[in-house]
N, C-alpha and C positions, 0 to 999 in steps of 0.2 A: 583767226587772222593774225598776221604778224603785228607786233607793237614795236615801233622804232622810237627810242628816246633820243632827243637831240637838244642842243643848246640854242642860244640866240642865233637867228638866221643872219643878222648883221655881222656877227663875229665868227661863228663856228664853222671853220673850213672843214674840219674832220666830219662834222655832222652832215655837211652838204653831200659828201661822196655817196654814202648808201642811200640817202634820201633821193638824190637825183637819179641814181641807177634804178631804183625801184619805180619811181615815177615814169621815167622814160620807157621802161620795159613793161609798164602796166602790171606791176606786181602789187596787189592790194596790201595796204598796211594802215594801221592806226598811228597817227603821229602824236607824240607826247613831248611837248616842249617845256623844258625847265630852265629858266634863265640862270645865267651865271650869277653867283652871289659873292661879294667881297669876302675873301678869307674862309668861306664856308662851302664852296662848291663841292669839294671832295666829300665832305660828310653828307651833304644833300644827295649827291649822285650815288653814294654808297648804298642808299636805300633800294636801288634797283640794279646796280652793276658792281661787280666785285672790285674793279680797278678805280672806281670813283671818277670815271670820265665818260664823256659822250663822244661818239654815238654808242648805242647799245641796242641790239635786236633781241626781242623775246618772242620765241615760237613755242606756244603751248606750254609756257612756264620754263622753257629751256633758254638760258641766257647765252648770247654770243656777243662778245665785246671786241672792240678794235675794228676799224673800217675794212682792213684787208681780210680779216677773218670773216666778217659779215659778207663780203663779196664772194668768198669761196664757199661759204655756207649756202648762199643763194644759188651759186653756180651748180651745186649738186642737186638742186630742186627745180631750176627754171632754165629754159633755153635762152640763149642770146646774151648771157652775162659776159662770156668770153668769146672770141672768134671761133668759128667752127674749124677752120683750117689749122693744122697743127703748128706750122711755123709762125703763122700770124698770132696764134694763141700764146706760143712761147714768148714771142717778142712783146706782146701786150702785157703778159704777166711780169716780164723783166722790167718793162718801163714803169708799170704801176708800183712794183716793189721799190724801184729806185726813187720814185716820187715819195713813197711812204717813209723811206729811211734817210733821204738826202735833202739837199736844198735848204740847209739850216739857215744860211744867210738870208735867203728870200723870206723864210718864215719869220725870222727875228726882225729884219729891217723893213719888211713890207707887210705888216700884219693885216689880216683881212678885215675890212670894214666896208660893206657893200655901198653904204650910203654916203661915203666921203670921197672927195676929190682932193688929192694931196700933191703938192710940189715937193718931191723927195729931196732930202739933203744929198750932197755929193756922194756918189756910190763908192764904197770901198771895193777893193779888188775881189773880195770873197763874193760879194753880190754880183759883180760883173761876171765872174766865173759861173755862178749859178744861172744867170740869164743866158749866157753863151751856151751852156750845156742844155738848157731847156730848148732853145731854138734849134740846136743841133739834133736833139732827140726828136722833136716834132718834125723837122724836115726829113729825118730818116724814115720815120713811120709813114708820113704822107707820100714820100717817093716810093717806098717799098710796096705799099698796099693800095695806092691810087686815090686815097682820100674819099670823101672830105673829112672823114674821121681818122684817128691815128692808125687803126688797124684795118681800114677798108671803108666800105660804103655805109656800114651800120655803126651806130653808137654802141659802145660796149663799156665794160668796167674801166678800161684804161682811160677813156675819155672822162669818166666820172672822177677819177683820181686827179686829173689835171684841171677840173672845173674851177676849183678855188683860185688857180693862177689866172684864169680869165677875169675873175672879179678883181684880182690884184692889178692886172694889166689895165683895167678900166679905171681903177681908183688912183693909180700912181703914174699912168701914162707910159707904161713899159712898152718898149718897141722890140720887135724881133725881125730877123731877116728872112728873105725867101718866102716859101709857101707858109712858113710858120707865122708870118705877119698877120694872116687872115684867120688863123685858127682860133684865137680867143673870141673873135666875133662869131665864128661858127658855133661855139659853145654858148655864148651869150644869147643867141637867137633861139635856142631850144625852148619850147613852151614851158618845160619844167624849170629851166633857169630863170625865165621871166617871172614865173610864179614865185619862186624863192626870192628873187630880187624885190618884187612888189611887197612881199611880206616883210622882208628885211627893212625896207624903207618905212613901213608902217609901225615898226616896233618903237616903243617909247622908252624901253629900258636902256640905261646907261651903266656900264660896269667900269668903275674907275681905273682898274688895272689895265683893261683893254684900251680905254681911252688914252691913258698915259703912254702906252706903247705906240699908239698911232701918232701922238704929238711928238714923240721922240724920233719918228721916222721922217718927218718933214713938216712943211707949212700947210695947214689945212686951208684950202682956197674955196671950198664949197661943201656945205652939209645939206644933203637932200632928204635927211630923215625927218620923220614926224617929230614935233616938239616933245621934249622929255616931260 
């Protein structure tokens, strides 16, 4: 059975992607959660992954690191990871790769914390541009392939790559135009997303660096997490 190493569910947007993909596609795996540690996460994670980061997939002793590489590794072994139709598959891979390499302002200025509700500080232009591009991208996919998911009727890896944005939209009250407005809720309603969310709320770990990033993003108006 696969082993999937992840970080805290409240914070770890990168871990969410392969975890959600495997849960929604019913690909069995053993979850191993190792909480982030102040100043020592890299050394800790190096015990099971060469880049010292999560997520990391282990298959019969073989290590696959980085969320995009994990998705491609799974696609070679399981149906449904990417759309069947060639053009939809090319679009989905392009969109997932863009999410993987871009949207820096969104990552830095709206860090993921599932259990918090935040009134964001005034948005700089870079964040506005990221949000515009997200809405534009989602509207394009939904219009091209008919929804309710980005590349058609079925959940695929491209949706998994945007799942952390759905939690950010919930936490920071982010708004999108057109059909994209409902897409975060489409993701949040998935059974596996609800499972991840409930587990994130139940976590009692607090990692100071992540907490500081969130305080720098805006005013915390509600904390739904279990007491530390």
